[in-house]
C-alpha positions, 0 to 999 in steps of 0.5 A: 524519538528513538525506537528504544524510547517508542517501545520502551525497550532498553536494548536489542539482541542485535542491530538486525533485530533492532532494524527489523523492529524499527521498520515494522514499527515505522510501517505501522506508524505510517499506516495508522496516519494514512488510515486516519486520513482515509477515514472520512473518505470511508475507505480502508488502506487496502481499498485505497491500494486497490483503487490506486492499482486500478488507476495505474491501469489507465483505463485497462481492466485488471484481474483479481489475480493481478490486483492480488499480485500488486497489493502492498498487503499480501494478506488482503482479500482482493475479491472482498475488497473489490465487492466493497468498492463496487457497493460504493460504485468506485469500481465495476466488474465485467465478465472477461470476454476472453475467459468467462471464468475470469472477471475484469475490474475497472475503476469508475469515474467516481473512483477516479474523482475520489482518488484525486480528492485523496491525492490532495490530502495525502500530498499535504501529508507527505510534504509535512513528512519531507524531513529527509534529504533526497540523498537520504531517501534514496539511500534508505530506499536502496538499503530497503530494496537491497535487504529484501532482495538479498533475504529473498535470494537466500530463501530461494536457495 
C-alpha cells in the first residue's frame, strides 16, 4: 500500500518530504512487528538491542558508554536497560579492573540462550519479509547510507 493510503494523505510538499515520512512510517511499522515478536519473551526492542550488542562482543566485556554508542535508539537509557536485563539474569555487571569507576557488562549464558530462541523466530519473520531482490535491497541500503552520510556532512559544515 502506498504511503498516501497508509496515512490517508493526498499529497506531499516534496518528494523529500514524502521520503522522510515514508521511512519514518516504515521504521515504526517494522519496530511494531519486532516488538510484538519479542513480547512473549518479556523483553523490549531496546533490551534486545543491548543483548545483541553484548553477544557481538564474543565474551569480551562492554562498557555502558560503548553500548550507548552502538544502540539503534540513541534516546535509550542504556544503564536502565542493563539494570532490567540484570534483574532477568540476562547480563551481569562487573567492576572494571582498569577503572574502578567504570562498569563492564557481559551477557550471561541465559542471555545467549534467549537470543538463540529469539533468532529462530526473527529469522522466520525475515523470511516472510523477503519480497525484494538482493539488488533492490542493496540499492535501498546504499541510498539510505548515502542520504544519512550526506546530511551529516552538510550538518558538520
